[in-house]
C-alpha positions as CSV (number, residue, x, y, z in Angstrom):
1,M,121.8,112.9,97.0
2,I,121.6,109.5,98.8
3,F,118.7,110.7,100.9
4,R,116.8,111.7,97.7
5,K,117.5,108.4,96.1
6,Y,116.0,106.4,98.9
7,L,113.1,108.9,99.4
8,K,112.2,108.2,95.8
9,I,112.2,104.5,96.5
10,A,109.9,105.1,99.5
11,K,107.5,107.2,97.3
12,T,107.4,104.5,94.6
13,A,106.8,101.8,97.2
14,W,103.9,103.8,98.7
15,L,102.2,104.1,95.3
16,E,102.8,100.4,94.6
17,Y,101.1,99.4,97.8
18,L,98.2,101.8,97.1
19,E,97.3,99.7,94.1
20,Y,96.9,96.7,96.3
21,R,95.4,98.3,99.3
22,A,92.1,96.3,99.1
23,N,94.0,92.9,99.3
24,L,96.1,94.1,102.2
25,F,93.1,95.5,104.0
26,F,91.3,92.2,103.9
27,E,94.4,90.4,105.1
28,I,94.5,92.8,108.1
29,L,90.8,92.4,108.6
30,G,91.2,88.7,109.1
31,V,93.8,89.5,111.9
32,I,91.4,92.0,113.5
33,I,88.6,89.4,113.6
34,S,91.0,86.8,115.1
35,F,91.9,89.3,117.9
36,L,88.3,90.1,118.5
37,V,87.6,86.4,119.1
38,I,90.6,86.2,121.5
39,I,89.5,89.4,123.4
40,F,86.0,88.0,124.0
41,L,87.4,84.6,125.1
42,W,89.6,86.4,127.7
43,T,86.6,88.4,128.8
44,K,84.7,85.2,129.4
45,I,87.6,83.7,131.4
46,Y,87.9,86.8,133.6
47,A,84.1,86.8,134.1
48,E,84.2,83.2,135.3
49,S,87.1,84.0,137.6
50,F,85.1,86.9,139.1
51,G,87.6,89.6,138.1
52,A,90.7,87.9,139.5
53,T,94.1,88.9,138.3
54,I,95.5,86.3,135.9
55,G,99.3,86.1,135.6
56,G,99.6,89.6,136.9
57,Y,97.1,91.1,134.5
58,N,93.7,92.4,135.4
59,L,90.9,92.5,132.7
60,G,91.7,96.0,131.6
61,E,95.4,95.3,131.3
62,M,94.8,92.1,129.3
63,V,92.4,93.8,126.9
64,T,94.8,96.6,126.4
65,Y,97.6,94.1,125.9
66,L,95.6,92.1,123.3
67,I,94.5,95.2,121.4
68,G,98.0,96.7,121.4
69,A,99.5,93.4,120.3
70,G,96.9,93.0,117.5
71,I,97.8,96.5,116.2
72,L,101.4,95.6,116.2
73,A,100.8,92.3,114.5
74,S,98.6,93.9,111.8
75,F,101.3,96.0,110.4
76,M,104.6,94.6,111.8
77,F,104.0,91.0,110.7
78,F,102.4,91.8,107.3
79,S,105.6,92.0,105.4
80,H,106.1,90.2,102.1
81,Q,109.6,91.6,101.7
82,G,110.9,88.1,102.2
83,D,109.1,86.9,99.1
84,E,110.3,89.7,97.1
85,I,114.0,89.3,98.2
86,N,113.7,85.5,97.4
87,D,112.2,86.2,93.9
88,D,114.7,89.0,93.1
89,I,117.6,86.6,93.7
90,R,116.0,83.6,92.1
91,L,114.7,85.4,88.9
92,G,117.9,87.5,88.5
93,N,116.3,90.8,89.3
94,L,119.1,91.4,91.8
95,S,121.4,92.1,88.8
96,N,119.5,95.4,88.2
97,Y,120.2,96.6,91.7
98,L,123.9,95.6,91.5
99,L,124.4,97.6,88.3
100,K,123.0,100.7,89.9
101,P,124.5,102.9,92.8
102,L,122.0,101.2,95.1
103,N,122.5,99.1,98.2
104,P,120.0,96.1,97.9
105,F,119.8,95.8,101.6
106,F,118.6,99.4,102.1
107,Y,116.3,99.1,99.1
108,W,114.5,96.1,100.6
109,L,114.5,97.6,104.1
110,I,112.9,100.9,103.0
111,K,110.2,99.0,101.1
112,D,109.5,96.9,104.1
113,L,109.2,100.0,106.5
114,V,106.9,101.7,103.9
115,R,104.7,98.6,103.8
116,K,104.5,98.6,107.6
117,F,103.7,102.3,107.7
118,F,101.0,101.8,105.0
119,A,99.5,98.7,106.8
120,F,99.4,100.7,110.1
121,F,97.0,103.2,108.6
122,L,94.9,100.5,107.1
123,S,94.7,98.6,110.3
124,M,93.8,101.6,112.4
125,S,90.7,102.1,110.3
126,G,89.4,98.8,111.8
127,Y,91.0,99.1,115.3
128,I,89.5,102.5,115.9
129,L,86.1,100.8,116.4
130,I,87.6,98.3,118.8
131,L,89.3,101.0,120.7
132,F,86.1,102.9,121.0
133,F,84.1,99.9,122.1
134,W,86.7,99.0,124.8
135,R,87.7,102.5,125.7
136,A,86.5,102.2,129.4
137,S,88.8,99.2,130.0
138,L,91.9,100.5,128.3
139,N,95.1,101.3,130.4
140,I,96.7,104.2,128.5
141,P,100.0,105.6,129.8
142,S,100.1,109.3,130.5
143,D,103.8,110.1,130.6
144,I,105.8,111.0,127.6
145,L,108.8,108.7,128.5
146,T,106.7,105.6,128.3
147,W,105.4,106.6,124.9
148,A,108.8,107.4,123.6
149,L,110.3,104.1,124.8
150,F,107.2,102.3,123.4
151,F,107.7,103.8,119.9
152,L,111.4,103.1,120.1
153,S,110.7,99.4,120.8
154,I,108.4,99.3,117.8
155,L,111.2,100.7,115.6
156,T,113.9,98.3,116.9
157,G,111.4,95.5,116.7
158,S,110.6,96.2,113.0
159,L,114.3,96.3,112.3
160,L,114.8,93.0,114.0
161,Y,111.8,91.4,112.2
162,F,113.2,92.6,108.8
163,L,116.6,91.2,109.6
164,I,115.3,87.8,110.7
165,F,113.4,87.3,107.4
166,Y,116.1,88.9,105.3
167,L,118.6,86.4,106.6
168,F,116.4,83.4,105.7
169,S,115.4,85.0,102.3
170,I,119.0,85.4,101.0
171,F,119.4,81.7,101.3
172,A,117.8,81.9,97.8
173,F,121.3,82.2,96.5
174,W,121.4,78.4,97.0
175,M,117.8,77.4,97.1
176,E,114.9,77.8,94.6
177,Q,112.5,78.8,97.4
178,T,113.1,79.8,101.1
179,W,109.4,80.0,101.8
180,G,109.5,76.8,103.9
181,F,112.1,78.3,106.3
182,R,110.1,81.5,106.6
183,F,106.9,79.7,107.1
184,V,108.3,77.8,110.0
185,V,109.6,81.0,111.6
186,R,106.2,82.6,111.2
187,V,104.5,79.6,112.9
188,V,106.9,79.9,115.9
189,M,106.3,83.7,116.0
190,E,102.6,83.1,116.4
191,I,103.4,82.0,120.0
192,A,106.8,83.3,120.7
193,T,106.1,87.0,120.0
194,G,103.3,87.1,122.6
195,I,100.6,88.5,120.3
196,F,97.9,86.2,121.4
197,I,99.0,85.6,125.0
198,P,101.7,87.2,127.2
199,V,104.8,85.0,127.0
200,T,105.1,85.0,130.8
201,L,101.8,83.0,130.9
202,L,103.2,80.1,128.9
203,P,104.0,77.1,131.0
204,G,107.2,75.4,132.0
205,V,110.1,74.7,129.6
206,I,108.3,76.3,126.6
207,G,107.9,79.6,128.4
208,S,111.5,79.6,129.5
209,I,112.9,78.9,126.0
210,I,110.8,81.6,124.5
211,Q,112.1,84.2,127.0
212,F,115.5,83.6,125.5
213,L,114.5,83.9,121.9
214,P,114.5,87.3,120.1
215,F,110.8,87.1,119.0
216,K,109.5,88.5,122.3
217,F,110.9,91.9,121.2
218,L,108.4,92.2,118.4
219,A,105.2,92.4,120.5
220,F,105.6,91.3,124.2
221,F,108.4,93.7,125.0
222,P,106.7,96.8,123.5
223,M,103.4,96.0,125.4
224,Q,105.3,95.5,128.7
225,I,106.6,99.0,128.2
226,F,103.2,100.3,127.4
227,L,101.5,98.8,130.4
228,G,104.3,99.8,132.8
229,K,105.0,96.2,133.7
230,I,108.7,96.5,133.8
231,S,111.1,99.1,135.4
232,L,113.3,101.6,133.5
233,M,116.3,99.5,134.3
234,E,114.7,96.4,132.9
235,I,113.7,98.3,129.8
236,M,117.3,99.4,129.2
237,L,118.6,95.8,129.8
238,N,116.1,94.5,127.3
239,F,117.0,97.1,124.8
240,G,120.6,96.0,125.2
241,V,119.8,92.4,124.6
242,E,117.7,93.3,121.6
243,I,120.5,95.4,120.1
244,L,122.8,92.4,120.5
245,W,120.2,90.3,118.6
246,I,120.0,92.9,115.8
247,G,123.7,93.0,115.6
248,A,124.0,89.2,115.5
249,F,121.5,88.9,112.7
250,Y,123.1,91.7,110.7
251,V,126.6,90.3,111.0
252,V,125.5,86.8,110.0
253,S,123.4,88.1,107.1
254,V,126.5,90.1,105.9
255,L,128.6,86.9,105.9
256,V,125.8,84.9,104.1
257,W,125.4,87.7,101.6
258,R,129.1,87.9,100.8
259,R,129.2,84.1,100.2
260,G,125.9,84.2,98.3
261,I,126.9,87.1,96.0
262,K,130.0,85.1,94.9
263,H,127.8,82.2,94.1
264,Y,125.3,84.4,92.3
265,T,128.1,86.0,90.2
266,A,129.5,82.6,89.4
267,V,126.1,81.3,88.2
268,G,125.5,84.4,86.2
269,A,128.9,84.3,84.5
């Protein structure tokens, strides 16, 4: 019964996003164009360095990294669930969920995952051309274990991403808008996730700080697995750290939710 309920939510969300597929596609197209510019820039840098390895990446690995990170960014980071959570709380729509046998957290989570899945198919329509053009330079893993760990890292990264923005969004219990907080986080993510440049290439203190932040698990870590840049032991250790981050964000969000829902009930009384 519970599975059917949330499956229905997923189907409804899919149909909803179909209505706005053109807008989402053009958003994704902008990301694809940005990554094309970055790929050509790195190609120029490697050409002028006469094919030297830069930061442990040869040209093929860097192109593979950037295309892979671009694909991840085009669907993982295109989530407006934070806006919806903020508005549901601010406008009082949350009351509709609380009166039903429905967990708002799982409702928003499912809608977020469906949107990511939908955005993935839209983005691949553009990235297929890029993959075809650069096919000779790509470094594609051949073993099943690498692919399995890669997809697992995408799933855990998607959950982590949702929890980060969920936490900031539910501050709407006390604020009219949480957009400012979420905007700052997204700006930091532009660098800290490693979608435009591997975080290991970032200099000095900035690079060291980013290594300790959770954002690297959204793009840099999956692409490290994909390219075989880290050992199985390092992968397991990173998964362990990522799970700790997921647990921390979940626990904090539960505590904030409990305080917030009391405030929300008091306001609505």
